[in-house]
C-alpha positions in Angstrom: 83.9 104.6 130.9 82.1 103.6 127.9 79.9 105.5 125.6 78.1 104.6 122.3 77.2 106.6 119.2 73.8 107.3 118.6 73.4 104.2 116.4 72.4 100.7 117.6 75.0 98.5 118.9 76.4 96.2 116.1 75.4 92.4 116.1 77.7 90.1 116.9 78.0 88.8 113.2 77.9 92.2 112.1 81.0 93.1 114.7 83.0 89.9 113.0 82.6 90.9 109.4 84.0 94.5 110.4 87.1 93.3 112.3 87.7 90.7 109.8 87.6 93.8 106.8 89.7 96.1 108.9 87.0 98.1 110.5 87.2 99.1 113.9 84.0 98.5 116.3 85.2 100.4 119.0 88.3 102.5 120.2 89.2 104.7 123.0 88.8 108.7 122.5 90.9 111.5 123.6 89.6 111.8 127.0 90.0 108.1 127.9 86.6 107.1 126.9 85.7 103.7 125.5 83.8 103.7 122.2 81.5 101.3 120.8 80.8 102.3 116.9 77.3 102.3 115.9 75.8 99.7 113.7 75.1 102.3 111.0 78.6 103.9 110.8 79.9 100.1 110.4 77.5 99.5 107.5 78.4 102.4 105.4 82.1 101.8 106.0 81.7 98.1 104.9 79.5 99.4 101.8 82.6 101.7 100.8 84.7 98.7 100.7 82.4 97.0 98.4 80.8 94.8 101.1 77.0 94.8 101.4 76.1 93.9 105.3 72.5 95.4 105.4 70.8 92.4 106.3 71.7 89.2 108.3 72.1 86.8 105.4 74.2 89.3 103.7 76.4 89.5 106.6 76.6 85.8 106.4 77.5 85.5 102.7 80.2 88.4 103.3 82.1 86.4 106.2 82.0 82.9 104.1 83.6 85.0 101.2 86.0 86.6 103.2 86.9 83.1 104.6 87.2 81.3 100.8 88.6 84.6 99.1 92.0 83.3 99.3 91.4 80.0 98.5 89.1 81.4 94.9 92.9 83.2 94.0 96.2 81.1 92.4 98.5 83.5 94.0 97.8 86.0 96.3 97.2 89.5 95.0 100.5 91.3 96.2 103.1 89.2 97.9 105.7 91.6 100.0 108.6 90.7 102.0 111.8 92.1 103.5 114.7 91.5 102.0 117.0 88.9 104.0 113.9 87.1 105.3 112.5 84.2 103.5 108.6 84.3 102.5 106.4 81.6 102.1 103.6 82.3 99.2 100.5 79.7 98.8 99.4 78.8 95.9 95.8 77.4 95.2 95.3 74.6 92.7 92.6 72.3 91.8 93.4 69.6 94.3 95.8 66.9 93.0 97.1 69.3 90.3 100.8 70.1 89.7 101.9 73.6 89.4 105.3 75.3 88.1 106.1 78.5 90.0 108.4 81.0 89.0 109.6 84.6 89.2 110.5 87.1 86.6 112.9 89.5 87.8 112.3 93.2 87.6 113.4 94.9 84.4 113.2 91.8 82.3 116.3 91.2 84.1 116.2 87.2 84.4 114.0 84.3 86.0 114.5 82.5 89.3 112.6 79.1 89.7 111.6 79.0 93.5 111.5 75.7 95.7 108.3 73.9 97.1 107.8 73.2 100.6 106.5 70.3 102.8 102.8 71.8 103.0 100.1 69.4 104.6 96.9 70.9 104.1 93.8 69.4 103.4 92.0 70.4 100.4 88.8 72.4 100.9 85.7 72.5 98.9 85.4 76.1 97.1 82.3 76.7 95.5 81.8 73.5 92.9 85.8 72.6 92.9 88.1 71.0 95.6 91.0 72.9 96.0 94.3 72.2 97.3 97.2 74.6 98.9 100.8 74.5 97.8 103.8 76.7 99.4 106.4 77.8 98.0 109.4 79.9 99.1 110.9 83.1 98.1 114.6 83.0 99.3 115.8 85.5 101.6 118.6 86.6 99.3 116.2 87.9 96.9 117.2 91.3 95.2 115.0 94.3 96.1 112.5 95.5 93.3 109.2 94.8 91.4 109.4 91.4 90.3 106.3 89.1 88.9 105.7 86.0 90.6 104.4 83.5 87.9 102.3 80.0 88.4 101.5 77.9 85.5 99.0 74.5 86.1 98.8 72.8 83.0 96.0 73.4 80.7 95.1 76.7 82.6 96.1 80.4 81.7 99.2 81.9 83.4 98.5 83.3 86.6 100.7 86.0 87.6 100.8 88.8 91.0 103.5 91.5 91.7 106.4 90.3 94.2 108.0 93.1 95.9 111.4 92.9 98.0 111.7 95.7 100.0 114.6 96.9 102.5 114.2 96.0 106.7 115.0 99.4 107.1 115.8 102.7 105.5 119.4 103.7 106.0 120.4 107.7 106.5 122.9 109.6 104.3 126.2 109.2 106.1 126.3 113.3 106.2 123.1 113.2 107.9 123.6 110.2 110.6 126.7 111.7 111.5 125.9 115.3 112.1 122.3 116.1 111.6 120.8 118.5 109.7 119.3 121.8 110.0 116.7 123.4 107.4 114.1 125.9 106.8 110.3 125.2 106.2 108.2 127.3 104.0 104.5 127.4 102.9 106.2 128.5 98.8 103.2 130.1 97.6 103.3 132.6 100.4 107.1 133.4 99.6 106.7 136.1 96.9 109.7 138.0 95.2 109.6 141.0 92.8 109.8 138.6 89.9 107.2 136.1 91.1 103.9 136.0 89.2 101.5 137.0 92.3 102.3 133.2 93.7 105.9 132.0 95.4 107.2 129.8 92.8 110.2 127.4 91.8 112.5 129.9 91.0 112.1 131.7 94.5 112.0 127.9 96.1 115.8 127.7 94.2 117.0 131.3 95.8 115.7 130.5 99.2 117.4 127.1 99.0 120.6 128.5 97.8 121.0 131.2 99.9 119.9 128.8 102.6 122.6 126.7 102.0 125.5 129.1 101.4 124.5 131.7 103.8 122.6 129.8 107.0 124.7 126.9 106.5 121.5 125.1 106.2 120.7 121.5 104.6 117.2 121.0 103.7 114.3 123.1 102.6 110.8 121.7 103.6 108.3 122.8 101.3 104.3 122.6 101.6 102.8 119.8 99.2 103.2 121.4 95.5 100.4 118.5 94.2 98.2 119.6 91.5 94.9 121.5 91.7 92.0 122.3 89.6 93.2 124.2 86.4 90.4 126.2 86.5 88.8 128.8 88.9 88.3 128.6 92.0 91.5 127.0 92.5 91.4 125.1 96.0 93.9 127.0 98.4 94.6 124.0 100.4 97.8 122.4 99.5 96.6 119.3 101.4 93.2 118.8 99.2 94.6 118.5 95.7 93.4 117.3 92.8 96.2 114.9 92.1 99.1 114.0 94.5 101.0 112.3 91.6 101.4 115.5 89.6 102.1 119.3 90.5 100.3 122.7 90.3 101.8 124.5 87.5 100.7 127.6 89.3 104.5 127.3 90.9 106.1 127.5 87.5 108.3 130.2 86.9 107.8 131.1 83.1 110.9 133.0 82.2 112.9 130.3 83.1 111.3 128.0 80.3 114.0 127.6 77.8 111.7 128.5 74.6 110.9 131.7 76.0 114.4 133.3 74.9 113.4 132.5 71.2 109.8 133.7 71.2 109.1 136.2 68.6 109.4 139.7 69.7 105.5 140.3 69.3 104.9 137.0 71.7 107.8 137.8 73.9 105.9 141.6 74.4 102.7 139.7 75.3 104.1 137.5 78.0 105.8 140.5 79.4 102.9 142.5 79.6 101.2 139.2 81.4 103.8 139.4 84.0 103.7 142.9 84.7 99.9 142.2 85.6 100.7 139.4 87.6 104.0 141.2 89.5 101.2 143.5 90.5 99.9 140.8 92.7 102.9 140.4 95.0 102.0 143.2 97.6 98.3 142.1 98.0 97.6 141.1 101.6 95.6 137.9 100.3 97.3 135.1 97.7 95.2 135.5 94.8 96.1 132.1 92.9 92.9 132.5 90.6 94.0 135.6 89.1 97.5 134.6 89.0 96.9 131.5 87.1 94.8 133.1 84.6 97.6 135.2 83.7 100.7 132.6 83.6 98.1 130.1 81.8 97.9 132.8 79.0 101.6 133.2 78.8 102.5 129.5 79.2 100.1 128.7 76.2 102.0 131.2 74.3 105.2 129.6 74.9 103.7 126.1 74.4 102.7 126.7 71.0 106.1 128.0 70.2 108.5 125.7 67.9 110.6 123.3 70.4 114.1 122.0 69.4 114.6 118.5 68.4 116.3 117.8 71.4 113.4 119.3 73.8 110.9 117.4 71.7 112.9 114.5 72.4 112.7 115.1 75.9 108.6 115.7 76.2 107.7 112.4 74.1 110.3 110.5 76.7 109.0 112.0 79.5 105.2 111.2 78.4 106.2 107.5 77.9 107.8 107.3 81.3 104.7 108.8 83.0 102.4 106.5 80.5 98.6 106.3 81.2 98.7 107.8 84.5 99.5 111.2 82.8 97.5 110.7 80.0 94.2 110.4 82.2 95.4 113.3 84.5 96.0 115.6 81.2 92.3 114.3 80.2 90.8 115.3 83.3 92.4 118.7 83.1 91.2 119.3 79.5 87.5 118.2 80.7 87.5 120.4 83.6 88.6 123.4 81.0 85.4 122.2 78.8 82.8 121.3 81.8 84.4 123.1 85.1 85.3 120.8 88.0 81.7 119.7 89.0 78.4 118.3 87.5 80.0 116.6 84.4 77.3 115.0 82.1 77.1 111.4 83.2 78.7 109.8 80.2 82.3 111.6 81.2 82.0 110.5 84.9 84.0 107.4 84.5 87.6 107.3 83.2 86.7 104.1 81.1 83.4 105.6 79.7 83.3 105.4 75.6 82.5 109.1 75.8 85.7 109.5 77.5 87.6 107.9 74.7 85.7 110.2 72.0 86.5 113.1 74.2 90.6 112.6 74.3 90.4 112.3 70.7 88.8 116.1 70.4 90.3 117.6 73.1 93.8 116.2 72.0 95.5 119.6 71.8 94.6 120.5 75.1 95.7 117.1 76.9 98.9 118.0 75.2 98.9 121.3 76.6 98.6 119.7 80.4 101.0 116.9 79.7 103.5 119.6 78.8 102.9 121.6 82.0 103.9 118.4 84.0 107.2 118.1 81.8 108.2 121.5 82.0 107.8 121.5 85.9 109.3 118.4 86.3 112.5 119.9 84.9 111.9 123.3 86.8 111.6 120.9 90.1 114.6 118.9 88.9 116.7 122.2 88.5 115.6 123.3 91.9 117.0 120.3 93.6 120.4 120.6 91.8 121.0 123.7 92.7 119.8 123.0 96.4 122.5 120.2 96.2 125.3 122.3 94.6 125.2 124.8 97.0 125.8 122.6 99.6 122.6 121.1 101.2 123.1 117.5 102.5 119.5 116.9 101.7 117.9 119.5 99.7 114.2 119.8 98.8 111.9 117.9 101.2 108.9 117.5 99.3 105.7 117.4 101.5 102.7 114.3 100.9 99.3 115.4 101.4 96.9 112.7 102.9 94.8 112.7 100.2 92.9 114.1 97.4 89.9 116.5 96.3 86.5 114.0 96.2 86.0 115.5 92.6 89.5 115.6 91.7 91.7 114.3 88.9 92.8 111.1 90.8 89.3 110.5 92.3 88.3 110.3 88.6 91.5 108.3 86.8 91.9 105.9 89.9 88.5 104.5 90.1 87.7 102.1 92.7 91.1 102.4 94.4 89.3 105.2 96.2 86.7 104.0 98.5 83.5 106.0 97.9 80.3 107.2 100.4 83.1 107.9 103.0 85.8 110.5 103.8 88.9 110.8 105.8 89.2 112.9 108.6 90.0 112.9 112.3 88.2 111.8 115.6 87.9 114.6 118.4 91.0 115.8 119.9 92.1 118.5 122.5 92.7 120.7 119.5 89.7 120.1 117.7 86.9 118.9 119.6 84.4 118.3 117.3 86.4 116.2 115.1 87.4 116.9 111.4 86.5 116.0 108.1 88.9 116.5 105.5 86.2 115.5 102.6 89.0 113.2 101.0 88.2 109.8 99.4 90.3 107.3 101.3 92.5 104.5 99.3 90.6 101.2 99.6 92.9 98.8 101.0 91.6 95.5 99.5 92.0 97.5 95.9 95.3 98.8 96.6 96.3 95.0 97.3 94.4 93.8 94.0 96.1 96.4 92.1 99.7 95.6 93.3 100.1 98.8 95.1 100.8 100.7 91.9 98.9 103.9 92.4 100.6 104.2 95.8 103.8 103.4 94.1 103.7 106.0 91.4 102.5 108.7 93.7 105.4 108.1 96.0 108.1 107.6 93.0 106.7 111.3 91.9 107.6 112.8 95.1 110.8 111.3 95.3 111.8 111.8 92.0 113.6 115.3 92.7 113.8 115.5 96.4 116.3 114.1 99.0 113.8 113.9 101.6 109.9 113.6 101.8 107.6 114.3 104.9 104.5 112.3 104.8 101.6 114.2 106.2 99.3 112.3 108.9 101.9 108.8 108.3 99.5 107.0 110.7 97.1 106.7 107.9 99.8 104.3 106.4 98.3 102.1 109.7 94.7 103.4 109.8 92.6 106.4 108.9 89.5 107.8 110.5 86.8 107.5 108.0 83.4 109.5 108.1 80.2 108.5 106.2 79.8 111.1 103.6 77.5 113.4 105.5 77.4 112.4 108.8 79.0 114.7 112.1 82.7 113.5 112.1 82.4 112.1 115.6 80.4 109.4 113.7 83.4 107.6 112.0 85.3 104.9 113.0 88.9 103.5 112.0 90.2 101.5 109.0 93.3 99.9 109.1 95.5 99.3 106.1 98.4 96.8 105.4 101.2 99.1 107.0 103.9 96.4 106.4 103.1 97.0 102.5 102.7 100.7 102.6 105.6 101.6 104.8 107.6 98.8 103.1 106.8 100.2 99.6 107.9 104.0 100.9 111.3 102.7 102.2 111.8 101.1 99.0 111.1 103.7 96.9 113.3 106.2 99.2 116.0 103.7 99.3 116.6 104.0 95.5 116.1 107.6 95.5 118.7 108.1 98.1 116.0 110.0 100.1 115.3 110.7 103.8 111.8 110.1 105.1 109.9 111.8 107.8 106.2 110.9 109.4 104.0 113.4 110.8 103.3 111.5 113.9 101.3 113.8 115.7 98.2 113.5 117.4 96.5 110.1 118.5 99.1 107.4 117.8 98.9 103.6 119.0 102.4 103.6 120.8 103.7 100.6 119.1 103.5 102.4 116.0 106.2 105.0 116.6 108.5 102.3 117.4 107.6 100.4 114.4 108.7 103.7 112.2 111.8 103.6 114.2 112.7 100.3 113.2 112.0 100.9 109.8 114.2 104.0 109.8 111.3 106.4 109.0 111.9 109.6 111.1 109.1 111.0 113.3 107.8 114.8 114.4 108.5 116.5 117.3 106.6 120.0 118.1 108.0 121.7 121.0 104.2 122.8 122.3 103.2 119.4 121.7 106.5 117.5 123.5 105.0 116.8 127.4 106.2 114.3 130.2 103.6 112.4 131.8 103.2 115.5 134.6 102.1 117.8 131.5 105.6 119.6 132.0 107.6 120.9 128.6 109.7 117.6 128.0 113.4 118.3 128.4 115.2 118.9 125.2 117.7 115.9 126.1 114.5 113.6 125.9 113.2 114.1 122.4 113.8 111.4 120.2 116.7 111.2 117.8 115.1 110.0 114.6 113.0 112.8 114.2 112.5 116.4 112.7 111.9 118.6 115.7 110.9 121.9 115.1 109.0 124.8 117.3 106.3 125.4 115.2 104.0 123.9 112.1 101.8 125.0 109.6 98.7 124.2 111.9 99.9 126.8 114.6 100.5 130.1 114.3 104.1 131.2 114.1 105.9 131.3 117.0 105.5 134.9 117.6 101.5 134.5 117.0 101.6 131.5 119.4 103.2 133.5 122.2 100.9 136.4 122.0 97.6 134.8 121.4 96.8 134.9 117.8 95.3 131.3 117.7 93.2 131.6 120.7 91.9 134.9 119.3 91.3 133.2 116.0 89.2 130.4 117.7 87.3 132.5 119.8 86.5 134.6 117.0 85.7 131.7 115.0 83.8 129.7 117.5 85.5 126.9 117.6 85.7 126.3 121.3 83.4 124.0 123.1 84.3 124.7 126.3 83.9 128.4 127.8 86.3 130.9 126.4 87.6 131.6 130.1 88.6 128.1 130.5 90.7 127.6 127.5 92.4 130.9 127.6 93.5 130.0 131.1 94.7 126.8 130.4 96.4 128.2 127.2 98.4 130.9 129.6 99.3 128.5 131.9 100.7 125.9 129.1 102.9 128.8 127.7 103.9 129.8 131.0 105.1 126.5 131.9 107.0 126.9 128.5 108.6 130.1 129.6 109.6 128.6 133.2 111.5 125.9 131.2 113.4 128.5 129.4 114.1 130.1 132.4 115.6 127.0 134.3 117.9 126.5 131.5 119.2 130.0 131.7 117.9 130.6 128.0 116.2 133.7 129.1 118.0 136.4 131.1 116.4 140.0 132.1 115.2 140.4 128.2 112.4 138.6 127.5 111.1 140.3 124.9 109.2 138.6 121.9 112.4 138.0 119.6 114.4 136.7 122.7 111.9 134.4 123.6 111.2 133.3 120.0 115.1 132.8 119.6 115.2 130.8 123.4 112.3 128.2 122.4 114.8 127.5 119.1 117.7 127.1 121.2 115.8 124.9 123.4 114.8 122.8 120.3 118.6 122.7 119.1 119.7 121.3 122.5 117.7 118.0 121.9 119.1 115.2 120.1 116.7 115.4 117.1 118.6 114.6 113.9 116.8 117.2 111.9 115.5 120.5 113.1 113.5 122.8 111.4 113.2 126.7 111.3 110.1 128.2 109.9 110.6 131.1 107.1 107.9 133.0 109.2 109.9 132.5 112.3 112.8 134.1 110.8 110.9 137.1 110.1 108.3 137.6 113.3 105.1 136.9 111.3 102.4 136.3 113.4 99.5 135.3 111.1 98.0 132.0 111.4 98.7 130.2 108.0 95.9 127.7 108.5 93.1 127.2 110.7 92.0 123.9 111.6 88.2 123.3 111.7 87.5 125.9 109.4 87.0 126.8 105.6 86.0 130.2 104.3 85.7 131.3 107.8 89.7 131.9 107.7 91.7 132.7 104.5 93.5 129.4 105.3 96.5 129.0 102.7 95.8 132.4 101.6 98.1 134.5 103.7 101.2 135.6 102.3 104.7 135.8 104.1 104.2 139.1 106.4 106.4 141.2 109.3 105.7 141.5 112.7 103.4 144.5 111.6 101.4 142.1 109.3 102.6 144.2 106.2 103.6 141.7 103.3 107.2 140.6 102.9 109.2 139.8 99.5 111.7 137.3 99.3 114.4 139.9 98.7 113.9 141.6 101.9 114.1 138.4 103.8 117.3 137.4 102.4 118.4 141.1 103.3 117.6 141.3 106.8 120.6 140.4 109.1 118.3 139.8 111.8 116.8 136.6 110.1 120.3 135.0 111.0 119.7 134.4 114.8 117.4 131.4 114.3 119.9 129.6 111.9 122.6 130.1 114.3 120.8 128.8 117.2 119.8 125.7 115.9 122.7 124.2 113.9 123.4 120.7 113.9 126.8 119.2 114.5 
């Protein structure tokens, strides 16, 4: 069955232009229907890629530009190759002109000449010039890294472009490959302790990780994205809608762990302690109050920042700023501007990072910019300490960071990265069984063409930052490295289309940076996935994700644990589902009914959900995992043991499941209708629990015992 969006069918030239630009003109939806994408959607998406396609003449001109684009470049914008495989690089020169080509090795480690191959290609008329094409070979034994390809035609300026050599596949750490690993999964902000300032912080993460390693024999702690949020209220609660994915949210700092606190004058120390007392009063509230917590914490951090630093600490701060370079300067400048102007409706002259007025503001706001740089330095220090402590306690992996899909449309990355992000469109998801109206995540996507032109530097810097103090990285919606659902701004999410990315480049760079960090990579590959994608990720050494409730055979029955993938992180639940106790008691159905998220009669939805849950219980019974006692705690334990019987190398246990929490963390498809990302950890009675209560409760050991690897 074929259906079309409420929009005209694209013309043949428009469809050709879309396909040439990586924009889908058709797809199959979750119900197996063939959908033709409307012309208006295609034109809007092409405009976001910088392509005018409003008239037939513009379409013809764009098709011609697309065909000639490689011939107008001396070198490709970026060349990426796998180590062990020779690569061929076309070089375009005025017909008959000689050209010298060589490679400058990474970190000025030397120069390598490259061999020209015989290449009989007729020259082409490009604009007013006759252009020829030469072909050069990158040898298969070229070292991994970020190199520079250079081409010199006599009398012309030197041309250069990045050459990236990546591993064929990411190799797992030997201990993980040999026996696998089990670990905890937590939303850090929700994991408060008696010493937290109203929000779970990095000291809480360190305590949880050391306890998990020593008492539970766990090997990793997967934490929600710690990306930066707005520095002023209201702070976006979703860790998956950050202002920047390269930098970190200072709300997670533990104030008392900053070394300079120990040398504060008594009167300043007293002010910090007073702020801490006020913040700790937030720890037993039923809703996470980030804005108040950050207001109090920021006041204390300002006092500490203004105190003198020892020479060694100042030199460390200076080195950090030098390493992070312009990216840190731009992020800190955005934060200082947000302090002064809020996060929306800035004066026109400040809306672009390269505007002259911004240069003047950098000078005027220099002290505030330094403060925001300092926050990132202190965060870097505490993140490093958490990972060191986790590994020293015995974890083979340590901290597993989480990388969000995108960023806030009015945030620091959207401002500082310029046209590397597409405008006029947002990222989302087409309708699926769990969100039948589709989703609009309000995030601007990367522009695949600009990423290549920029040598993928913004993407590389983001990945490096996420891996710097981690033993693993989870990539949320890893399918976004292959294609993303683009929604024209202001449109219904159902009226979007897919845009393809150069997955060989994006996955290759991810594998290279993870290889250098000695880290594991886990891709969240749930939802609608082209079959070849999972096989490709497997070949590159990127683990997948298996959630018990989503693993089904062709008849819709629960997949036997033996049939799970080996290269994956398997778990019973995830942050987009309620904790397991809540799922078993229908928490998700109650929430969705209350919020009007069903597109079918409630009775139909509940009947299907009940039947699905009963099929899972039957699977547990058939495997002898349930006896006469089918109480809620026993069923939760049996589900985790079922997953543990799979060959999955990694198994995760949610901290919420450890304590019997029932409340949904995040309800997809909602904004303010539900307190998404503001629900603290709680027990079965829905009363908030502190970290100390978790660590002292002997009952929490049942699930870790059930899922041990090896």
